[in-house]
ROKE-953434 format. One record per residue (C-alpha): residue in one letter; x, y, z. Coordinates in steps of 0.5 Angstrom, whole numbers. Layout:
# residues N
a;X;Y;Z
...
***
This chain:
# residues 1238
x;37;-25;-35
x;33;-30;-39
x;28;-33;-34
x;24;-39;-36
x;18;-43;-33
x;17;-50;-34
x;12;-55;-32
x;16;-61;-28
x;16;-67;-33
x;14;-72;-28
x;8;-68;-26
x;5;-67;-33
x;-2;-67;-34
x;-3;-65;-26
x;-4;-57;-28
x;-11;-54;-30
x;-13;-56;-37
x;-15;-48;-38
x;-9;-43;-38
x;-4;-46;-34
x;0;-43;-29
x;6;-44;-33
x;3;-40;-39
x;1;-34;-34
x;8;-34;-31
x;12;-34;-38
x;7;-29;-41
x;8;-24;-35
x;16;-25;-36
x;15;-22;-43
x;11;-16;-41
x;15;-14;-35
x;22;-15;-38
x;20;-9;-42
x;18;-4;-36
x;22;-7;-30
x;29;-7;-29
x;31;-14;-26
x;34;-14;-19
x;42;-15;-18
x;41;-22;-19
x;44;-23;-26
x;52;-24;-24
x;49;-30;-19
x;45;-33;-24
x;48;-32;-31
x;44;-31;-37
x;39;-36;-36
x;35;-39;-30
x;30;-44;-32
x;25;-47;-26
x;20;-52;-26
x;13;-50;-23
x;9;-54;-18
x;2;-51;-17
x;0;-52;-9
x;-6;-47;-10
x;-12;-49;-5
x;-18;-53;-8
x;-14;-59;-12
x;-14;-66;-10
x;-8;-69;-7
x;-5;-73;-12
x;-1;-79;-9
x;4;-78;-16
x;6;-71;-13
x;8;-74;-6
x;11;-80;-9
x;15;-76;-14
x;18;-71;-8
x;20;-77;-4
x;23;-81;-9
x;28;-75;-10
x;29;-74;-3
x;30;-81;-1
x;28;-86;-6
x;34;-91;-9
x;38;-89;-15
x;34;-91;-21
x;27;-88;-18
x;31;-82;-17
x;33;-82;-24
x;27;-83;-27
x;23;-78;-23
x;28;-73;-24
x;28;-74;-32
x;35;-74;-34
x;34;-72;-41
x;31;-66;-39
x;37;-64;-35
x;42;-63;-41
x;47;-58;-40
x;45;-56;-33
x;40;-51;-35
x;34;-53;-29
x;36;-49;-23
x;30;-49;-18
x;23;-51;-16
x;18;-46;-15
x;12;-48;-11
x;6;-43;-13
x;1;-42;-8
x;-4;-36;-5
x;-1;-35;2
x;4;-30;4
x;9;-35;6
x;10;-42;8
x;9;-40;15
x;2;-37;14
x;0;-44;13
x;-1;-44;20
x;-6;-39;21
x;-11;-42;15
x;-17;-45;16
x;-23;-49;13
x;-23;-50;6
x;-16;-47;4
x;-13;-53;6
x;-10;-56;0
x;-4;-61;-3
x;1;-56;0
x;-1;-59;7
x;1;-66;5
x;8;-64;3
x;10;-58;7
x;15;-62;10
x;18;-63;3
x;17;-56;1
x;21;-54;7
x;27;-59;6
x;28;-56;-1
x;27;-49;1
x;32;-50;7
x;37;-53;2
x;36;-47;-3
x;33;-51;-8
x;26;-49;-9
x;22;-42;-7
x;15;-41;-5
x;12;-36;-9
x;6;-32;-7
x;1;-30;-12
x;-6;-29;-13
x;-10;-35;-16
x;-11;-34;-24
x;-18;-34;-26
x;-20;-39;-32
x;-19;-36;-39
x;-13;-35;-43
x;-6;-33;-41
x;-4;-25;-42
x;-1;-23;-48
x;5;-19;-49
x;1;-13;-51
x;-4;-12;-46
x;-3;-9;-39
x;0;-14;-34
x;-6;-17;-29
x;-5;-16;-22
x;-5;-24;-20
x;1;-25;-25
x;5;-18;-23
x;4;-21;-16
x;7;-28;-17
x;13;-25;-21
x;14;-19;-16
x;15;-25;-10
x;19;-29;-15
x;24;-23;-16
x;24;-22;-8
x;26;-29;-7
x;31;-29;-12
x;34;-23;-9
x;34;-26;-2
x;37;-33;-4
x;42;-30;-8
x;44;-24;-5
x;51;-24;-2
x;49;-21;4
x;43;-25;5
x;46;-32;3
x;47;-37;9
x;53;-39;12
x;58;-42;7
x;53;-41;1
x;57;-38;-5
x;54;-36;-12
x;58;-42;-15
x;53;-46;-11
x;47;-42;-13
x;49;-43;-20
x;49;-51;-19
x;44;-55;-23
x;38;-58;-20
x;41;-65;-20
x;47;-63;-17
x;44;-60;-11
x;39;-66;-10
x;44;-71;-10
x;47;-67;-4
x;41;-66;-1
x;39;-74;-1
x;46;-75;2
x;45;-71;8
x;38;-74;9
x;41;-81;8
x;47;-79;13
x;42;-77;18
x;37;-83;18
x;44;-87;18
x;46;-84;24
x;39;-84;28
x;39;-92;26
x;46;-93;29
x;44;-89;35
x;37;-90;36
x;36;-97;33
x;31;-99;38
x;26;-94;37
x;27;-93;30
x;27;-100;27
x;20;-101;27
x;19;-95;22
x;26;-97;18
x;23;-101;12
x;27;-96;8
x;29;-89;8
x;23;-87;4
x;19;-91;8
x;22;-87;14
x;21;-81;11
x;14;-82;10
x;13;-83;17
x;17;-77;19
x;12;-73;15
x;6;-76;18
x;8;-74;25
x;10;-68;22
x;3;-67;20
x;1;-69;27
x;5;-64;30
x;2;-58;27
x;-6;-60;27
x;-10;-65;30
x;-10;-72;27
x;-17;-72;24
x;-15;-65;21
x;-9;-69;18
x;-13;-74;15
x;-18;-70;12
x;-12;-66;9
x;-10;-72;5
x;-17;-74;3
x;-16;-81;6
x;-22;-82;11
x;-19;-89;12
x;-12;-86;14
x;-9;-91;9
x;-4;-87;6
x;0;-82;10
x;-1;-86;17
x;0;-93;14
x;6;-94;17
x;4;-91;24
x;1;-96;30
x;-6;-94;31
x;-6;-91;38
x;1;-87;36
x;-3;-84;30
x;-8;-80;35
x;-2;-76;37
x;2;-75;43
x;-3;-72;47
x;-7;-79;47
x;-1;-83;48
x;1;-79;54
x;-6;-79;57
x;-7;-86;56
x;0;-87;59
x;-2;-83;65
x;-8;-86;66
x;-5;-93;67
x;1;-90;71
x;-5;-88;76
x;-7;-95;77
x;-4;-100;83
x;3;-103;80
x;-1;-110;81
x;-6;-108;76
x;-1;-104;71
x;-1;-108;64
x;5;-110;61
x;3;-105;55
x;5;-99;59
x;13;-100;57
x;10;-101;50
x;6;-94;51
x;12;-91;54
x;16;-93;48
x;11;-91;43
x;11;-84;46
x;19;-84;45
x;18;-86;38
x;13;-80;37
x;18;-75;40
x;24;-78;36
x;20;-77;29
x;18;-70;31
x;25;-68;32
x;28;-72;26
x;22;-68;22
x;25;-61;25
x;32;-63;23
x;30;-64;16
x;25;-58;15
x;30;-53;17
x;36;-56;14
x;40;-55;20
x;45;-61;19
x;47;-58;13
x;47;-51;16
x;51;-53;22
x;56;-57;18
x;57;-51;13
x;58;-46;19
x;64;-51;22
x;68;-50;16
x;68;-43;17
x;73;-41;23
x;71;-38;29
x;72;-31;31
x;79;-32;33
x;80;-37;27
x;80;-43;31
x;75;-49;31
x;68;-48;33
x;67;-50;41
x;62;-51;46
x;62;-49;53
x;58;-53;58
x;57;-51;65
x;54;-57;68
x;57;-58;75
x;55;-66;75
x;60;-66;69
x;66;-63;73
x;71;-67;76
x;72;-63;82
x;70;-56;85
x;74;-50;84
x;74;-49;92
x;77;-55;93
x;71;-60;95
x;70;-66;91
x;64;-67;87
x;61;-74;85
x;59;-75;78
x;51;-76;77
x;49;-82;74
x;47;-82;67
x;51;-76;66
x;55;-80;61
x;49;-82;57
x;48;-75;55
x;55;-73;54
x;56;-79;49
x;50;-77;45
x;52;-69;45
x;59;-72;43
x;55;-76;37
x;51;-70;35
x;57;-65;35
x;60;-70;30
x;54;-71;26
x;54;-63;25
x;62;-63;23
x;63;-59;30
x;69;-61;34
x;67;-68;38
x;71;-65;44
x;67;-59;48
x;69;-56;55
x;66;-56;61
x;66;-52;67
x;62;-51;74
x;57;-45;76
x;63;-43;80
x;66;-39;74
x;61;-34;76
x;61;-34;83
x;56;-30;87
x;58;-26;93
x;55;-25;99
x;48;-20;100
x;46;-17;93
x;53;-19;90
x;58;-14;86
x;57;-14;79
x;63;-10;78
x;67;-16;82
x;63;-21;78
x;65;-18;71
x;73;-18;73
x;72;-25;75
x;70;-27;69
x;75;-22;65
x;81;-25;68
x;79;-32;65
x;75;-38;67
x;77;-45;69
x;75;-50;64
x;76;-58;63
x;76;-61;56
x;71;-67;56
x;74;-73;55
x;73;-81;55
x;72;-84;61
x;78;-86;65
x;82;-81;61
x;85;-75;65
x;82;-68;64
x;86;-62;65
x;84;-56;68
x;86;-50;64
x;84;-42;63
x;80;-40;58
x;76;-34;56
x;68;-33;55
x;69;-31;48
x;73;-37;46
x;66;-40;45
x;61;-40;40
x;55;-43;45
x;55;-43;52
x;50;-49;55
x;48;-48;62
x;45;-54;66
x;40;-49;71
x;39;-55;76
x;45;-56;81
x;45;-61;87
x;51;-57;90
x;50;-50;88
x;44;-46;87
x;44;-44;79
x;37;-42;77
x;35;-36;73
x;39;-31;77
x;45;-34;75
x;43;-34;67
x;41;-27;68
x;48;-25;71
x;52;-29;66
x;48;-26;60
x;49;-19;63
x;56;-20;63
x;56;-22;56
x;52;-17;54
x;56;-11;57
x;63;-14;55
x;61;-17;48
x;55;-14;46
x;51;-17;40
x;57;-21;38
x;58;-25;45
x;56;-33;45
x;49;-34;46
x;46;-38;52
x;42;-44;51
x;39;-48;57
x;41;-55;57
x;38;-59;63
x;34;-65;65
x;29;-61;69
x;22;-59;66
x;20;-53;71
x;16;-48;68
x;18;-43;72
x;25;-44;70
x;23;-44;63
x;20;-37;63
x;25;-34;67
x;31;-36;64
x;28;-34;57
x;26;-27;59
x;33;-26;63
x;37;-27;57
x;37;-35;55
x;36;-36;47
x;33;-43;48
x;31;-48;53
x;33;-55;51
x;31;-62;55
x;37;-67;55
x;32;-72;54
x;30;-68;47
x;37;-67;45
x;36;-67;38
x;32;-61;39
x;39;-58;40
x;42;-57;33
x;36;-53;31
x;36;-48;37
x;44;-47;36
x;42;-46;29
x;37;-40;31
x;42;-37;36
x;48;-37;31
x;44;-35;25
x;42;-29;29
x;48;-27;32
x;52;-28;25
x;47;-23;22
x;48;-17;27
x;43;-15;31
x;40;-8;32
x;44;-4;37
x;38;1;38
x;37;-2;45
x;36;5;49
x;29;6;45
x;24;2;49
x;20;-3;45
x;13;-6;46
x;13;-11;52
x;10;-16;48
x;17;-17;45
x;20;-20;51
x;15;-25;51
x;17;-28;45
x;21;-34;43
x;28;-32;43
x;28;-35;36
x;22;-30;34
x;25;-24;37
x;32;-26;34
x;28;-25;27
x;26;-18;29
x;33;-16;31
x;37;-18;25
x;40;-13;20
x;40;-18;14
x;35;-23;11
x;28;-23;9
x;26;-20;16
x;30;-14;15
x;26;-8;12
x;30;-5;6
x;24;-1;3
x;27;-1;-3
x;23;-1;-10
x;22;-7;-13
x;22;-3;-20
x;23;5;-20
x;19;4;-27
x;13;1;-23
x;14;4;-16
x;13;-3;-13
x;16;-4;-6
x;17;-11;-3
x;10;-13;-2
x;12;-17;4
x;15;-11;8
x;9;-7;6
x;4;-12;8
x;7;-13;15
x;8;-5;16
x;1;-4;14
x;-2;-9;18
x;1;-6;24
x;-3;-1;28
x;0;6;28
x;0;13;30
x;1;19;26
x;2;25;30
x;4;30;25
x;-1;31;19
x;-4;37;17
x;-12;37;15
x;-12;41;9
x;-7;37;5
x;-9;30;8
x;-16;30;5
x;-16;26;-2
x;-17;29;-8
x;-23;26;-10
x;-26;29;-4
x;-23;36;-5
x;-27;35;-12
x;-33;35;-9
x;-32;40;-3
x;-30;45;-9
x;-36;44;-13
x;-40;45;-7
x;-37;51;-5
x;-38;54;-12
x;-45;52;-12
x;-46;56;-6
x;-42;62;-9
x;-46;62;-16
x;-53;61;-12
x;-51;67;-7
x;-49;72;-12
x;-54;69;-18
x;-48;68;-22
x;-51;66;-29
x;-45;62;-33
x;-48;63;-40
x;-49;71;-39
x;-42;72;-36
x;-37;77;-39
x;-30;75;-40
x;-28;80;-35
x;-32;77;-29
x;-28;74;-23
x;-31;67;-25
x;-29;68;-33
x;-22;70;-30
x;-21;64;-26
x;-23;59;-33
x;-18;63;-37
x;-12;62;-32
x;-13;55;-32
x;-14;54;-39
x;-8;58;-40
x;-4;54;-35
x;-6;48;-39
x;-3;51;-45
x;3;53;-42
x;5;46;-40
x;4;43;-46
x;7;49;-50
x;13;48;-46
x;14;40;-47
x;12;39;-40
x;19;43;-38
x;15;48;-33
x;12;46;-27
x;5;46;-27
x;4;51;-21
x;9;56;-25
x;5;55;-31
x;-2;57;-27
x;2;63;-23
x;4;66;-30
x;-3;65;-33
x;-6;69;-26
x;0;74;-27
x;-3;76;-34
x;-9;79;-30
x;-6;82;-24
x;-6;90;-23
x;2;89;-21
x;7;84;-22
x;12;83;-17
x;20;82;-18
x;19;74;-17
x;15;68;-15
x;14;69;-7
x;18;64;-3
x;12;62;1
x;4;62;0
x;5;62;-8
x;-2;59;-8
x;-5;65;-4
x;-1;70;-9
x;-4;66;-15
x;-11;67;-12
x;-10;75;-10
x;-8;76;-18
x;-14;73;-20
x;-18;78;-15
x;-19;85;-17
x;-22;91;-12
x;-29;91;-12
x;-30;83;-14
x;-36;80;-10
x;-32;74;-10
x;-28;72;-4
x;-21;68;-4
x;-24;62;-1
x;-29;62;-7
x;-24;64;-12
x;-20;58;-10
x;-25;53;-10
x;-27;55;-17
x;-20;54;-20
x;-20;47;-17
x;-27;46;-20
x;-25;48;-27
x;-19;43;-27
x;-20;36;-29
x;-23;31;-26
x;-19;27;-21
x;-16;20;-23
x;-20;14;-20
x;-18;12;-13
x;-14;5;-12
x;-17;-1;-13
x;-16;-3;-6
x;-21;3;-4
x;-26;2;-10
x;-30;-2;-5
x;-30;3;1
x;-30;10;-2
x;-37;13;-1
x;-40;19;-5
x;-42;25;0
x;-49;24;-2
x;-49;17;0
x;-45;18;7
x;-50;24;9
x;-56;19;7
x;-54;14;11
x;-53;18;17
x;-60;21;16
x;-62;14;17
x;-58;13;23
x;-60;19;26
x;-67;17;26
x;-66;11;30
x;-69;10;37
x;-65;14;41
x;-60;11;46
x;-60;12;53
x;-54;16;54
x;-53;15;61
x;-54;8;61
x;-48;7;56
x;-44;12;60
x;-45;7;66
x;-44;1;62
x;-37;4;59
x;-35;6;66
x;-36;-1;69
x;-32;-4;64
x;-37;-6;60
x;-37;-8;52
x;-36;-2;48
x;-42;-2;43
x;-40;2;37
x;-47;2;34
x;-50;5;39
x;-45;10;40
x;-46;12;32
x;-53;13;33
x;-52;18;39
x;-46;21;35
x;-51;22;29
x;-56;25;33
x;-51;30;36
x;-49;32;29
x;-56;33;27
x;-57;38;32
x;-51;41;32
x;-52;43;24
x;-59;46;26
x;-55;50;31
x;-50;52;26
x;-55;54;21
x;-59;58;26
x;-53;62;28
x;-50;63;21
x;-47;70;20
x;-46;71;13
x;-52;75;10
x;-50;73;3
x;-50;66;4
x;-55;65;9
x;-61;66;5
x;-59;60;0
x;-57;56;6
x;-65;57;9
x;-67;55;2
x;-63;49;1
x;-66;46;8
x;-73;49;7
x;-79;44;10
x;-74;39;12
x;-75;35;18
x;-68;33;19
x;-61;37;17
x;-58;31;15
x;-63;28;11
x;-63;35;7
x;-56;35;6
x;-57;28;3
x;-61;31;-3
x;-58;38;-3
x;-51;36;-4
x;-52;31;-9
x;-56;36;-13
x;-52;42;-12
x;-45;38;-14
x;-48;35;-20
x;-51;42;-23
x;-45;46;-21
x;-40;41;-25
x;-45;42;-31
x;-44;49;-30
x;-36;49;-29
x;-36;45;-36
x;-40;50;-39
x;-35;56;-37
x;-29;52;-39
x;-32;52;-46
x;-34;59;-46
x;-26;61;-44
x;-23;57;-50
x;-28;61;-54
x;-26;67;-51
x;-18;66;-52
x;-19;63;-60
x;-24;69;-62
x;-22;75;-57
x;-24;80;-63
x;-31;78;-62
x;-32;80;-54
x;-32;87;-51
x;-27;88;-46
x;-22;82;-48
x;-15;85;-51
x;-11;79;-53
x;-6;83;-56
x;-5;86;-49
x;-5;79;-46
x;1;77;-51
x;5;83;-49
x;4;82;-42
x;6;75;-43
x;14;76;-45
x;14;82;-39
x;12;77;-34
x;16;71;-36
x;22;76;-35
x;20;79;-28
x;18;73;-25
x;24;69;-27
x;20;64;-30
x;26;61;-34
x;29;59;-28
x;24;54;-26
x;25;50;-33
x;28;43;-32
x;35;42;-33
x;34;40;-41
x;31;46;-43
x;36;52;-44
x;31;57;-47
x;32;65;-46
x;26;69;-44
x;24;71;-52
x;25;64;-54
x;20;61;-48
x;15;67;-50
x;15;65;-57
x;14;58;-55
x;8;60;-50
x;5;65;-55
x;-2;66;-57
x;0;65;-64
x;1;58;-63
x;-6;56;-61
x;-10;51;-65
x;-17;49;-64
x;-22;44;-66
x;-28;44;-70
x;-32;45;-63
x;-27;51;-62
x;-24;48;-56
x;-16;49;-55
x;-13;43;-56
x;-10;42;-49
x;-10;36;-44
x;-15;38;-38
x;-10;37;-32
x;-13;35;-25
x;-11;39;-19
x;-6;33;-17
x;-2;35;-23
x;-1;42;-20
x;0;40;-12
x;4;34;-13
x;11;34;-12
x;16;33;-18
x;20;27;-18
x;27;30;-15
x;31;23;-17
x;30;25;-24
x;36;28;-28
x;31;33;-31
x;30;36;-24
x;32;43;-23
x;35;47;-17
x;28;50;-16
x;25;43;-15
x;27;42;-8
x;27;46;-1
x;21;48;4
x;19;53;0
x;18;49;-6
x;15;44;-2
x;9;48;0
x;7;51;-7
x;1;48;-8
x;-2;47;-1
x;-6;53;-1
x;-10;50;-7
x;-12;45;-1
x;-14;46;6
x;-18;51;10
x;-21;54;3
x;-25;48;2
x;-27;48;9
x;-32;54;10
x;-39;50;10
x;-41;45;15
x;-42;39;10
x;-35;40;7
x;-32;39;14
x;-36;33;15
x;-34;30;8
x;-27;32;10
x;-27;28;16
x;-30;22;13
x;-24;22;7
x;-19;23;12
x;-21;18;17
x;-22;13;11
x;-15;13;9
x;-13;12;16
x;-17;6;17
x;-15;3;11
x;-8;4;13
x;-9;2;20
x;-7;8;23
x;-12;8;29
x;-9;14;32
x;-8;21;29
x;-7;28;32
x;-9;33;26
x;-7;40;26
x;-12;45;23
x;-13;53;24
x;-20;52;25
x;-20;60;26
x;-19;60;19
x;-26;56;17
x;-30;62;19
x;-30;67;13
x;-37;65;11
x;-41;64;17
x;-39;59;22
x;-36;61;28
x;-30;58;31
x;-33;54;36
x;-38;51;32
x;-33;49;26
x;-28;46;31
x;-34;42;35
x;-37;40;28
x;-30;38;26
x;-29;33;32
x;-36;30;32
x;-34;29;24
x;-28;25;26
x;-32;21;31
x;-38;20;26
x;-33;17;21
x;-30;13;25
x;-36;9;28
x;-39;9;21
x;-33;6;18
x;-33;1;24
x;-40;-1;24
x;-39;-3;16
x;-45;0;13
x;-47;-3;6
x;-50;1;0
x;-55;-1;-5
x;-54;3;-11
x;-55;11;-9
x;-59;9;-3
x;-56;7;4
x;-58;2;8
x;-56;2;15
x;-54;-5;18
x;-50;-7;24
x;-46;-12;19
x;-38;-11;20
x;-36;-10;13
x;-32;-15;9
x;-25;-11;10
x;-26;-11;18
x;-23;-4;18
x;-21;-2;25
x;-24;4;30
x;-20;10;29
x;-19;16;34
x;-17;23;32
x;-15;28;36
x;-14;36;34
x;-8;40;35
x;-10;48;34
x;-5;51;30
x;-1;58;28
x;4;60;23
x;10;64;24
x;10;67;17
x;3;70;18
x;5;74;24
x;2;74;32
x;-5;76;30
x;-8;69;27
x;-3;65;32
x;-6;69;38
x;-13;68;36
x;-12;60;35
x;-9;60;42
x;-15;64;45
x;-19;58;42
x;-15;53;45
x;-15;56;52
x;-23;55;52
x;-22;48;50
x;-17;47;55
x;-21;50;61
x;-27;45;58
x;-22;39;59
x;-26;33;62
x;-23;31;69
x;-26;24;69
x;-22;20;64
x;-25;13;63
x;-18;10;61
x;-21;6;55
x;-17;7;48
x;-22;10;44
x;-25;17;46
x;-29;22;43
x;-25;27;39
x;-23;33;42
x;-17;39;42
x;-11;37;46
x;-5;41;44
x;-2;47;40
x;3;47;34
x;7;52;31
x;9;51;23
x;11;56;17
x;17;59;15
x;23;57;20
x;27;63;17
x;22;68;20
x;24;71;26
x;19;70;31
x;20;74;38
x;13;74;39
x;12;67;40
x;14;66;47
x;9;72;49
x;3;69;45
x;4;62;48
x;5;64;55
x;-3;63;56
x;-2;55;54
x;4;55;59
x;-1;57;65
x;-6;52;63
x;0;46;62
x;-2;45;55
x;2;40;51
x;6;44;45
x;9;41;39
x;14;46;34
x;16;45;27
x;24;46;28
x;31;44;25
x;28;43;18
x;30;49;14
x;33;52;20
x;39;50;24
x;39;47;31
x;38;53;35
x;31;53;32
x;30;47;36
x;34;50;42
x;29;55;42
x;23;51;41
x;25;46;47
x;28;52;52
x;24;58;51
x;17;55;48
x;17;49;52
x;15;44;46
x;14;37;48
x;15;34;41
x;19;37;35
x;17;37;28
x;22;34;24
x;28;36;28
x;33;34;22
x;39;39;25
x;39;36;32
x;45;32;31
x;49;38;30
x;48;40;37
x;50;33;41
x;49;37;48
x;42;39;46
x;41;32;43
x;43;29;50
x;38;33;53
x;32;31;49
x;34;24;50
x;34;25;58
x;27;29;58
x;24;24;53
x;23;30;48
x;20;26;41
x;22;28;34
x;16;27;29
x;20;25;23
x;16;25;16
x;21;22;11
x;18;23;5
x;17;30;6
x;24;31;9
x;27;28;2
x;24;33;-1
x;26;39;3
x;33;37;5
x;35;32;-1
x;37;26;4
x;39;20;0
x;41;13;2
x;48;13;5
x;54;12;0
x;60;8;2
x;67;7;-1
x;70;0;-1
x;72;0;6
x;65;2;8
x;66;9;10
x;60;14;9
x;62;19;3
x;56;23;4
x;55;24;12
x;52;30;11
x;46;28;7
x;45;21;11
x;38;21;14
x;39;22;22
x;34;17;24
x;38;11;25
x;43;16;29
x;37;18;33
x;35;11;35
x;42;9;37
x;42;15;42
x;36;13;45
x;32;19;42
x;24;18;42
x;22;18;34
x;15;18;31
x;14;17;24
x;9;21;21
x;6;23;14
x;6;31;14
x;2;33;8
x;0;27;5
x;-3;29;-2
x;2;33;-4
x;6;27;-5
x;5;22;-11
x;1;16;-11
x;4;11;-7
x;7;16;-2
x;1;18;1
x;1;13;7
x;4;12;13
x;6;5;11
x;10;9;5
x;13;13;10
x;16;7;14
x;19;4;8
x;22;11;6
x;25;11;12
x;28;4;12
x;31;6;5
x;34;12;7
x;37;8;13
x;39;3;8
x;35;-2;12
x;31;-2;19
x;30;-8;23
x;23;-10;25
x;25;-9;32
x;27;-2;30
x;20;-1;26
x;16;-3;33
x;20;2;37
x;18;7;32
x;11;5;32
x;11;5;40
x;14;12;40
x;8;14;36
x;3;12;41
x;7;13;47
x;8;21;46
x;1;22;44
x;-2;29;47
x;-7;25;52
x;-7;24;59
x;-3;18;62
x;-9;14;63
x;-11;14;56
x;-4;13;53
x;-4;7;58
x;-10;4;55
x;-8;6;48
x;-2;2;49
x;-5;-4;52
x;-10;-5;46
x;-4;-4;41
x;0;-9;45
x;-5;-14;44
x;-5;-13;36
x;2;-12;35
x;3;-19;39
x;-1;-23;35
x;3;-20;29
x;10;-21;31
x;9;-28;35
x;7;-31;28
x;15;-31;27
x;13;-31;19
x;13;-25;14
***
């Protein structure tokens, strides 16, 4: 599709004199068209789409020219309309849309803008909304472009331009998609020229104004010099309805109130509050002293309300929407009809007693008839009394109530006065909307009546039943609150009847878009307090509010920025994440170098004197060989397979195939030989350090990331602060006082400082103990020592590792010069190992080489070197070895999927790097920072701390320090520490990012394939912490990190009869347990976890739907499934459902079970599992939600909220703490969802 942006000729000259926005957008289209596939919009828009751009960024003066131009298009006379539009520029009908470009997320987001960001868009908000609702314009969100030249087609696309184009494409999709079009909108209407659409919009404005003039002449005549003048006054009141009068004047830059408010009386321009206050003040006076102006003041108040209602009708395009809906037949092929339940309008009671008509009811019904005529609905409507749904004595019998309504209801068609009205029978589903008057003089109606009627409709018709709108003369706050909470969609006063069409539009549009059916799963209570139309937006399964999770472009990997931003903003809980694979690669680089520095120091390793057969030399040779194998195979062998092949060349014995689990452990064992002083974790760190430097972190985190030495230096300064009175703080918190994060940070840093000193004194590894003492020699504070020693050690080791790589390259090229290095023997073993390890099975689908061919390509004879005697191979970072391949690629092989392949690279991460105290603190900080950036405020991290003791730490010391490390990182980030260069300056200023406080709990873990011994050690450690469990729980949502439960993971195919016996002590101590089951194994593994091992949560649980009875049991007992979509896609091959033209699913077995679980009422929490095994863009909890939505072909925002709540609700915390956590989250969630915009 050819997309062209142009400036609106009527506004030429109003854009920036520097690089204009139009120029930026057109250049961006040229760039992106080379790398991005457009969404499926070409069939709707044709080959060319031409749009006019209007710049509404903040900081611009409000040109009267733009106001006049828009008003001329909407309500000017024909000549001004033509002149403003510029007929000569529309030849051929090539211009289709207007595009307003600003820096806010959406038009709705303007409501929350403050201060300097007010701009021209506020002046014309009504007009923008009118164009958007008529599908003639789009509002596009973009970062404001800097001054300078526009980007050229041969340069990378800047973020601000990409954001504008992405937003534009998403708006096009929502505008043109068949599933998201408004009622009656067809592709032919979307393709129509701008001029045609404008003529239709002008006609609707004229019709509405004429209607109002005919029905409300006395009120509207003072403003009706012309339709354009009336529109200007409506716009003025529309502004006043959204902000104070002074702000409205300030927006347009006219302190004398001479432009926007020119047509309004002075007292009216002060707003409705001023009018009501003055009126009430005069009415409190004795009648004899009331001035004649009281009636005039009351009239002005009515005028003000009327103009506001007209503004609502115009801004929402409700008249057009309802007219288009009327053109479509109702559910049973008959015209759209309304049922009005109002006893004052019925001619007789159904029990035989007569009812007198209320005075004034005729006025309301005539207005209702006129209003229905305006929106092209039938001007006839049926009326009934509340007796159609009688209450029985006592509490009532709902079954009888249902049977009464199912038998049919007695209604009468409202007709003109004096004409007979015949009573007849009808069915509830004959009607599109039910209006209810809750205030009856004969029978009590009120909220209970609405509740029972709503229950009946919900039970019988579900989401397709007619919505209920309260249409009443009473303004009782109790009735409003209760009826909206009990099932009514809206509450409209009869005196504000012109609000009715908008509320009808909201109710019907949500019903037609099919609300979510996941009603058995609980959601936030705040949702029930929302306005019904806002709650409806959260529940619809179509439109901009529906979370699809699709990629905007498979090439760039970008998601819908609106969906991603909304989910990231939600506070979330991650109940299923493994610490070893959830620490960033940048942090792992530093941890590996620090571990290697300890090894070099402990064993006095001199890199320049190393022989080729030394352990460190073998590691360097293996890494460089792996990089060569990757290059020589044209990237058709997985990098981890290349490393395994390289390592196998140094092994004493080679197995028959690569192991199904623990491939990383096997690689390390091949590189170590009996008698080597190097331990497995040190070899792992050395291999990781020898790999390439990690790519820089995303721009989003550039200003947040800290080098470990900076972190330690800042903590050292904090720990030296004046000690806080811990008892006073505890008393303050117990009394409900404010939580002081700064004081808590000072106290925790002092505690960590003390803990580090204890750990160093109890260090039980002689090899590294002397080195540790040397590092801290003469230091007053342990943290202060860490700041210096860590920086020196990492920097020095990085230089030594680079030297080791150069030496290994030289050995491989000039092996004949070095004793103990047999290049010919290595080459012979290469062919043998390719065959024995079945390496050819791991080639991608495009490669068909046999063993000899592959060995020939990888052979040593092909090696080339540069003048510096280095192999010409690209240095690959650790992420290239660990990250999962793209299984959507056509080149992916059968070995590129499954649980075994999923865990290949995990052994190069994890506990191998957590053997030193400072490494634990860095890992805790990196994990917590990722959580804070993604708004994950609670997580339960799984770790096997008994495996952190291979160097010198005790299992108790390691566990305690890790918990305190989580606390320290969270408080440090929350308090907003700012840095000046490499030196740290501690301040109490909250960081600009305003990252949240994060709470982390620890689950100790065992693995099936490691056997009973290691698991028994972890269980014994958990027993100790469970016995230390605090009895007095404060009930605050944030608390110090502690051990709260246990997890079993690993190879599900391994029989584990020993688990019940090993886990028995946890049952005695009432410990919560979560178990990986139903991921690789069948539903029987879930049955075992639930019934035999007493699991409260199940990791993944993908096969649960295969056993309906077990599924029902889990629903009843509230057992939660921890689903990890990004992992599940890889381990089980889930893809979005494929359907035939009849809507039948073609691949039911491959459909992700999340939606089925939600419909059954199962508790489901979405988690990250192993974050850094996945590629960039799929490492956050936000990305997991988007993947889940994509696999389910979309999730409603209500369903997203249900999943979010399940994450907090099922935390392994005492009930009081869970309640406090939910209360805090509830408040944050309400602030987000109550806005009603995305």
